[in-house]
VEXDREN-2710 file (C-alpha; in Angstrom, 1 decimal):
% VEXDREN-2710
k/r/px/py/pz
1/UNK/46.0/-3.5/3.1
2/UNK/43.3/-3.2/5.8
3/UNK/43.1/0.6/6.0
4/UNK/42.6/1.9/2.5
5/UNK/42.5/5.5/1.3
6/UNK/39.4/7.1/-0.1
7/UNK/40.7/6.6/-3.7
8/UNK/41.7/3.1/-3.2
9/UNK/38.3/2.2/-1.7
10/UNK/36.4/3.8/-4.4
11/UNK/38.4/2.0/-7.2
12/UNK/37.5/-1.3/-5.7
13/UNK/33.8/-0.3/-5.3
14/UNK/33.6/1.0/-8.8
15/UNK/35.1/-2.3/-10.1
16/UNK/32.6/-4.3/-8.4
17/UNK/29.6/-2.0/-9.7
18/UNK/31.1/-2.5/-13.3
19/UNK/30.2/-6.3/-12.8
20/UNK/26.6/-5.7/-12.0
21/UNK/23.8/-7.1/-14.1
22/UNK/21.1/-6.1/-11.4
23/UNK/18.5/-3.4/-11.4
24/UNK/20.4/-1.8/-8.5
25/UNK/23.5/-2.6/-6.6
26/UNK/25.1/-1.2/-3.5
27/UNK/28.7/-2.1/-2.1
28/UNK/30.0/-1.5/1.4
29/UNK/33.8/-1.9/2.0
30/UNK/35.3/-2.1/5.6
31/UNK/38.8/-2.4/6.9
32/UNK/40.2/-2.4/10.4
33/UNK/43.4/-2.7/12.4
34/UNK/42.6/-3.7/16.0
35/UNK/45.0/-4.1/18.8
36/UNK/44.3/-5.2/22.4
37/UNK/45.9/-6.1/25.8
38/UNK/44.0/-7.8/28.7
39/UNK/45.2/-8.3/32.1
40/UNK/43.7/-9.9/35.5
41/UNK/45.0/-10.7/38.7
42/UNK/47.8/-8.1/38.2
43/UNK/49.2/-10.0/35.2
44/UNK/48.9/-9.7/31.4
45/UNK/46.8/-12.8/30.0
46/UNK/46.5/-11.9/26.3
47/UNK/47.5/-9.3/23.8
48/UNK/47.4/-9.2/20.0
49/UNK/46.8/-7.2/16.7
50/UNK/44.3/-8.3/13.9
51/UNK/43.7/-6.9/10.6
52/UNK/40.4/-7.3/8.6
53/UNK/39.2/-6.2/5.1
54/UNK/35.5/-7.2/3.9
55/UNK/33.3/-6.3/1.2
56/UNK/29.5/-6.8/1.0
57/UNK/27.6/-6.7/-2.2
58/UNK/23.6/-6.3/-2.3
59/UNK/22.0/-6.9/-5.7
60/UNK/18.4/-6.0/-6.2
61/UNK/15.9/-6.9/-8.8
62/UNK/12.5/-5.2/-8.3
63/UNK/12.0/-5.4/-4.6
64/UNK/13.9/-8.7/-4.4
65/UNK/17.5/-8.3/-2.8
66/UNK/20.3/-10.6/-2.0
67/UNK/23.6/-9.9/-0.3
68/UNK/27.0/-11.8/-0.5
69/UNK/30.3/-11.1/1.2
70/UNK/33.9/-11.8/0.5
71/UNK/37.3/-11.0/1.7
72/UNK/39.2/-11.6/-1.5
73/UNK/39.9/-8.9/-3.8
74/UNK/41.2/-10.2/-7.2
75/UNK/38.7/-9.6/-10.1
76/UNK/37.5/-13.2/-10.6
77/UNK/36.7/-13.3/-6.8
78/UNK/34.8/-10.0/-7.0
79/UNK/32.9/-10.9/-9.9
80/UNK/31.9/-14.1/-8.4
81/UNK/30.5/-12.4/-5.4
82/UNK/28.4/-10.2/-7.6
83/UNK/27.1/-13.1/-9.4
84/UNK/26.3/-14.9/-6.2
85/UNK/24.4/-11.8/-4.7
86/UNK/22.5/-11.5/-7.9
87/UNK/21.4/-15.2/-7.7
88/UNK/20.4/-14.9/-4.1
89/UNK/18.1/-11.8/-5.1
90/UNK/16.4/-13.7/-7.7
91/UNK/15.3/-16.4/-5.2
92/UNK/14.4/-14.1/-2.5
93/UNK/10.8/-13.2/-1.9
94/UNK/9.8/-9.5/-2.4
95/UNK/10.1/-7.0/0.2
96/UNK/7.2/-4.6/0.4
97/UNK/9.0/-2.2/2.3
98/UNK/11.9/-1.9/-0.1
99/UNK/13.0/1.5/-0.9
100/UNK/15.1/2.5/-4.1
101/UNK/18.9/3.2/-3.4
102/UNK/19.9/6.9/-2.9
103/UNK/21.8/8.8/-5.3
104/UNK/24.8/11.0/-4.6
105/UNK/24.8/13.2/-1.6
106/UNK/27.2/15.6/0.1
107/UNK/28.4/14.5/3.6
108/UNK/29.9/16.5/6.3
109/UNK/33.4/16.0/7.1
110/UNK/34.1/14.7/10.7
111/UNK/37.3/14.7/12.5
112/UNK/37.1/11.0/13.5
113/UNK/40.9/10.1/13.0
114/UNK/43.8/10.6/15.2
115/UNK/47.3/9.8/13.9
116/UNK/48.4/9.0/17.6
117/UNK/45.8/6.1/17.9
118/UNK/46.9/4.8/14.5
119/UNK/50.4/4.7/15.7
120/UNK/49.8/2.6/18.9
121/UNK/52.0/-0.4/19.0
122/UNK/52.7/-3.2/21.4
123/UNK/55.1/-1.2/23.4
124/UNK/52.2/1.6/24.0
125/UNK/49.7/-1.3/25.1
126/UNK/52.5/-2.9/27.5
127/UNK/52.9/0.6/29.1
128/UNK/49.2/1.1/29.6
129/UNK/49.0/-2.3/31.2
130/UNK/52.2/-1.6/33.5
131/UNK/50.7/2.0/34.5
132/UNK/47.6/0.2/35.6
133/UNK/49.0/-2.9/37.2
134/UNK/52.1/-1.4/38.9
135/UNK/50.2/1.2/41.4
136/UNK/47.6/-1.6/42.4
137/UNK/50.4/-4.1/43.2
138/UNK/52.2/-1.4/45.3
139/UNK/48.9/-0.9/47.3
140/UNK/47.9/-4.6/47.8
141/UNK/45.2/-4.4/45.2
142/UNK/44.1/-6.5/42.3
143/UNK/43.7/-5.0/38.8
144/UNK/41.8/-6.5/35.7
145/UNK/41.6/-4.3/32.5
146/UNK/41.3/-4.3/29.0
147/UNK/42.6/-1.8/26.3
148/UNK/41.5/-1.9/22.7
149/UNK/42.7/0.4/20.0
150/UNK/41.3/0.7/16.4
151/UNK/41.9/2.2/13.3
152/UNK/39.3/1.5/10.5
153/UNK/37.4/2.8/7.5
154/UNK/33.9/2.4/6.0
155/UNK/33.2/3.0/2.4
156/UNK/30.0/2.6/0.5
157/UNK/28.8/3.2/-3.0
158/UNK/25.9/2.1/-5.4
159/UNK/24.8/2.0/-8.9
160/UNK/22.9/5.3/-8.4
161/UNK/26.1/7.2/-7.9
162/UNK/26.3/7.5/-4.0
163/UNK/29.8/7.3/-2.5
164/UNK/30.7/7.9/0.9
165/UNK/34.0/7.2/3.0
166/UNK/35.1/7.6/6.5
167/UNK/38.4/6.8/8.5
168/UNK/38.3/6.6/12.2
169/UNK/40.2/5.7/15.4
170/UNK/39.3/4.9/18.8
171/UNK/40.9/3.7/22.0
172/UNK/38.8/2.2/24.9
173/UNK/40.2/1.6/28.3
174/UNK/38.5/0.0/31.2
175/UNK/39.9/-1.4/34.6
176/UNK/38.3/-3.0/37.7
177/UNK/40.4/-2.9/41.0
178/UNK/39.6/-5.1/43.9
179/UNK/40.6/-5.0/47.5
180/UNK/43.0/-7.8/48.6
181/UNK/40.0/-9.5/50.7
182/UNK/37.6/-9.0/47.6
183/UNK/35.1/-6.8/49.4
184/UNK/36.0/-3.6/48.0
185/UNK/35.8/-2.9/44.2
186/UNK/36.2/0.2/42.0
187/UNK/35.8/0.8/38.2
188/UNK/36.6/3.4/35.5
189/UNK/36.3/3.4/31.8
190/UNK/37.7/5.9/29.4
191/UNK/37.4/6.2/25.5
192/UNK/38.6/8.6/23.0
193/UNK/39.5/9.1/19.3
194/UNK/42.8/10.6/20.2
195/UNK/44.9/8.3/22.5
196/UNK/47.0/11.3/23.6
197/UNK/44.0/12.1/25.9
198/UNK/44.3/8.6/27.8
199/UNK/46.0/8.5/31.0
200/UNK/45.9/5.0/32.2
201/UNK/47.5/5.7/35.5
202/UNK/45.3/8.6/36.6
203/UNK/42.3/6.6/35.5
204/UNK/43.4/3.5/37.5
205/UNK/44.0/5.6/40.5
206/UNK/40.3/6.6/40.3
207/UNK/39.3/2.9/40.5
208/UNK/41.8/2.2/43.2
209/UNK/40.4/4.8/45.5
210/UNK/37.0/3.5/45.1
211/UNK/38.1/-0.1/45.7
212/UNK/39.8/0.9/49.0
213/UNK/37.0/3.2/49.9
214/UNK/34.3/0.5/49.5
215/UNK/35.5/-2.2/51.7
216/UNK/33.1/-3.3/54.4
217/UNK/30.0/-1.9/52.9
218/UNK/27.1/-1.4/55.1
219/UNK/23.5/-2.2/54.2
220/UNK/20.8/0.5/53.7
221/UNK/17.2/0.0/53.3
222/UNK/15.9/0.1/49.9
223/UNK/13.6/2.7/49.0
224/UNK/13.6/6.3/47.1
225/UNK/16.8/8.2/47.5
226/UNK/18.6/11.2/46.2
227/UNK/21.4/9.8/43.9
228/UNK/24.4/11.2/42.1
229/UNK/24.9/9.2/38.9
230/UNK/28.3/9.3/37.5
231/UNK/28.5/9.7/33.7
232/UNK/28.9/6.0/33.1
233/UNK/25.8/5.3/35.2
234/UNK/23.8/8.0/33.6
235/UNK/24.6/6.8/30.1
236/UNK/23.3/3.3/30.7
237/UNK/19.5/4.5/31.3
238/UNK/19.8/7.7/29.0
239/UNK/21.3/5.7/25.9
240/UNK/18.2/3.0/26.4
241/UNK/15.8/6.0/26.0
242/UNK/17.8/7.3/23.0
243/UNK/17.6/3.9/21.3
244/UNK/13.8/3.7/21.8
245/UNK/13.0/6.9/19.6
246/UNK/11.8/5.2/16.6
247/UNK/8.9/6.7/15.0
248/UNK/7.3/3.6/13.8
249/UNK/7.3/2.0/17.1
250/UNK/5.7/5.3/18.4
251/UNK/2.9/5.5/15.6
252/UNK/1.9/1.8/16.0
253/UNK/1.5/2.4/19.9
254/UNK/4.6/0.4/21.0
255/UNK/6.7/2.9/22.7
256/UNK/6.8/5.5/25.4
257/UNK/6.5/8.0/22.6
258/UNK/3.1/6.6/21.8
259/UNK/-0.1/8.8/22.8
260/UNK/-3.0/6.9/24.0
261/UNK/-5.7/6.8/21.3
262/UNK/-3.2/7.1/18.5
263/UNK/-0.6/9.5/17.5
264/UNK/2.7/10.5/19.0
265/UNK/3.8/12.7/21.9
266/UNK/6.4/14.6/19.6
267/UNK/6.3/18.2/20.6
268/UNK/5.2/17.4/24.3
269/UNK/7.3/18.5/27.3
270/UNK/8.2/15.0/28.8
271/UNK/11.1/15.9/30.7
272/UNK/12.6/18.7/33.0
273/UNK/13.2/21.8/31.0
274/UNK/17.0/21.7/31.6
275/UNK/17.3/18.5/29.5
276/UNK/18.8/19.2/25.9
277/UNK/20.1/16.3/23.8
278/UNK/21.4/16.5/20.3
279/UNK/23.6/14.8/17.8
280/UNK/26.2/16.2/15.7
281/UNK/28.9/14.2/13.8
282/UNK/31.2/17.3/13.6
283/UNK/31.1/17.6/17.6
284/UNK/35.0/17.8/18.4
285/UNK/34.5/15.8/21.7
286/UNK/32.2/13.0/20.1
287/UNK/32.7/13.0/16.4
288/UNK/30.9/10.4/14.0
289/UNK/30.8/9.5/10.3
290/UNK/28.8/12.0/8.3
291/UNK/26.6/9.4/7.0
292/UNK/24.4/6.5/8.1
293/UNK/24.9/2.9/6.7
294/UNK/21.8/3.3/4.3
295/UNK/23.5/6.4/2.8
296/UNK/21.7/9.2/4.5
297/UNK/23.5/12.1/5.7
298/UNK/24.0/12.5/9.2
299/UNK/23.4/16.2/10.4
300/UNK/23.4/18.0/13.6
301/UNK/19.9/17.1/15.0
302/UNK/18.0/18.4/18.0
303/UNK/16.2/15.3/19.7
304/UNK/15.2/17.1/22.9
305/UNK/15.0/20.8/23.7
306/UNK/14.2/22.2/27.0
307/UNK/12.5/18.7/28.0
308/UNK/10.5/18.7/24.6
309/UNK/10.9/15.8/22.1
310/UNK/11.7/17.6/18.8
311/UNK/12.5/14.6/16.5
312/UNK/12.0/10.9/16.1
313/UNK/14.1/8.6/14.1
314/UNK/12.5/7.5/10.8
315/UNK/13.4/4.6/8.3
316/UNK/13.1/5.9/4.8
317/UNK/10.1/3.8/4.3
318/UNK/8.2/4.8/7.4
319/UNK/9.1/8.6/6.5
320/UNK/7.7/8.2/3.1
321/UNK/4.5/6.6/4.3
322/UNK/4.1/9.4/7.0
323/UNK/5.0/12.0/4.5
324/UNK/7.9/13.4/6.6
325/UNK/11.7/13.8/6.4
326/UNK/13.6/10.6/6.9
327/UNK/15.8/11.4/9.9
328/UNK/18.3/8.8/10.7
329/UNK/18.9/7.7/14.3
330/UNK/21.8/9.3/16.2
331/UNK/25.2/7.7/15.7
332/UNK/26.2/9.3/18.9
333/UNK/24.5/12.0/21.2
334/UNK/25.4/15.0/23.2
335/UNK/23.5/15.8/26.6
336/UNK/24.2/19.3/27.5
337/UNK/25.0/19.7/31.4
338/UNK/26.0/22.4/33.9
339/UNK/29.2/23.8/35.3
340/UNK/29.6/21.9/38.5
341/UNK/32.1/19.1/39.0
342/UNK/31.2/15.7/40.4
343/UNK/32.8/16.9/43.8
344/UNK/30.6/19.9/43.8
345/UNK/27.4/17.9/43.2
346/UNK/28.4/15.8/46.2
347/UNK/29.1/18.8/48.4
348/UNK/25.6/20.0/47.5
349/UNK/23.8/16.7/48.8
350/UNK/22.6/16.5/52.3
351/UNK/21.8/12.9/52.0
352/UNK/22.0/10.6/49.1
353/UNK/24.1/7.8/47.3
354/UNK/26.8/8.1/44.7
355/UNK/26.6/5.4/42.1
356/UNK/29.8/4.6/40.0
357/UNK/27.9/2.4/37.4
358/UNK/25.0/0.0/36.8
359/UNK/25.2/-3.5/35.7
360/UNK/22.8/-6.0/34.2
361/UNK/20.1/-3.7/33.0
362/UNK/16.9/-5.2/31.4
363/UNK/13.8/-3.8/30.2
364/UNK/10.6/-4.3/32.4
365/UNK/8.1/-2.0/30.5
366/UNK/9.0/-0.5/27.0
367/UNK/5.9/1.8/27.1
368/UNK/7.2/3.5/30.3
369/UNK/10.9/2.6/29.6
370/UNK/11.2/1.0/32.9
371/UNK/14.3/-0.7/33.7
372/UNK/15.9/-2.9/36.3
373/UNK/19.4/-3.5/37.1
374/UNK/22.1/-3.4/39.8
375/UNK/24.6/-0.8/41.1
376/UNK/28.1/-2.1/41.1
377/UNK/31.9/-1.4/41.7
378/UNK/31.5/1.6/44.2
379/UNK/28.4/2.8/46.0
380/UNK/28.6/5.2/48.6
381/UNK/26.3/6.9/51.1
382/UNK/26.5/11.0/51.1
383/UNK/25.7/13.0/54.2
384/UNK/26.1/16.6/54.7
385/UNK/28.1/17.0/51.3
386/UNK/30.6/14.4/52.3
387/UNK/30.8/10.5/51.4
388/UNK/30.4/9.1/54.8
389/UNK/30.8/5.2/53.9
390/UNK/30.4/2.6/51.4
391/UNK/27.1/0.8/51.0
392/UNK/26.0/-2.5/49.7
393/UNK/24.7/-2.5/46.2
394/UNK/21.1/-2.3/45.3
395/UNK/18.7/-3.5/42.8
396/UNK/16.9/-0.5/41.0
397/UNK/13.7/-0.1/39.0
398/UNK/13.6/3.2/37.3
399/UNK/12.8/4.8/34.0
400/UNK/15.0/7.5/32.5
401/UNK/11.6/9.4/31.6
402/UNK/10.9/9.5/35.5
403/UNK/14.4/10.2/36.2
404/UNK/15.0/13.2/34.0
405/UNK/11.7/14.7/35.5
406/UNK/13.4/14.4/39.1
407/UNK/16.4/16.1/37.9
408/UNK/18.0/18.4/40.5
409/UNK/21.4/19.5/39.1
410/UNK/23.8/18.4/36.2
411/UNK/27.5/18.6/36.1
412/UNK/30.0/19.1/33.2
413/UNK/29.6/16.5/30.5
414/UNK/32.3/13.9/29.6
415/UNK/32.7/11.4/27.1
416/UNK/31.3/7.9/27.8
417/UNK/31.2/5.1/24.9
418/UNK/31.3/7.9/22.3
419/UNK/28.7/10.1/23.8
420/UNK/29.0/13.2/26.0
421/UNK/27.0/12.8/29.2
422/UNK/27.0/14.9/32.4
423/UNK/27.0/13.5/36.0
424/UNK/23.3/13.7/37.3
425/UNK/21.8/14.5/40.7
426/UNK/18.4/12.9/40.8
427/UNK/15.8/12.8/43.5
428/UNK/13.5/10.0/44.5
429/UNK/15.5/7.4/42.5
430/UNK/13.9/3.8/43.4
431/UNK/16.0/1.1/44.9
432/UNK/13.9/-2.0/45.3
433/UNK/16.3/-4.4/47.1
434/UNK/19.8/-5.1/48.2
435/UNK/22.4/-7.1/46.3
436/UNK/25.5/-9.1/47.8
437/UNK/27.4/-8.6/44.6
438/UNK/30.6/-6.5/44.9
END
């Protein structure tokens, strides 16, 4: 019962709404089947599969709201949940920023579901683990990895007539490979909607190569270096920037998009002119549901065009206050890149550092988007277009705004955690100290 069809979900939501005595009511219904397998020290440690189905009811009286949740679906339990939400709403204080619920909308259809992923079973998971562990054993390396596959649906409806439904699948795989002496480490992560695109053996071989190549790392002096950020590393900083494009924070002077003396920097060229970032729920490589969880449609939206910020994300309340369109934040985003491969970016580098990924990233200054963190699992020195030797990991202090002004080249975008990100070649990236972590 965990994965309901659109018709089954609507039937339950309509039944719940029929019990309502509130001024307004909204219902969200979610269900999932999630499987996983985890391994460490070249041995599977856990595996399993879980099913979940849950319903949340929000009742509203004026500007007072209350929410109740349940995972039982007989009529008596559903009505009890509605009454509980109504009772909580009557006791709640008024929310001065409450916005009335939205009426019916038309949402774009996104290809977020793949039957191949929905069909994943324990045999598939065991084969992924074997394909990752076996080659590591043969090379006297140690693998630790995790595979998670999910089939899920999200449905929502309200007393104003809005209804939305989306069914999706995802498969996420990551593995860390260590050398026998523990001094070398490699990492790779892959995620797709369609599991037929995942090749755990090939992915693990990349991590193996990094682990073997990163043994006996040398120390380099901290400073400013040309870096090549693999997509996993590039995403860590760019994603933080994309999470910080809230219009209210900018208007209230609390963000990198705030202008001194008031106003925002919307429409200003803040980045290299080659930087273009947009969201599109229908993108075939990074599809997303056609609606946000407050019922607004997700549409193709340009956030950055030729280095110029074109849009900010608005809550419905703040958009009304400012008299602008209420643009929801991006569910996922696509950064346009170039045509070069990672190998070609390396070949074009006279002196630089290749970064596999970052770790333990923390904000230093939200108004400049300055972050600090560590490199990890494969950091290498490049000279005359070739990887010369592994280097000890660094701590960095860098802002994605500065980083994307120091852009030298971009490669072909690949999918990372649901987004499309190219490898980036950046000059003057700031490393502040060394780290003994592998």
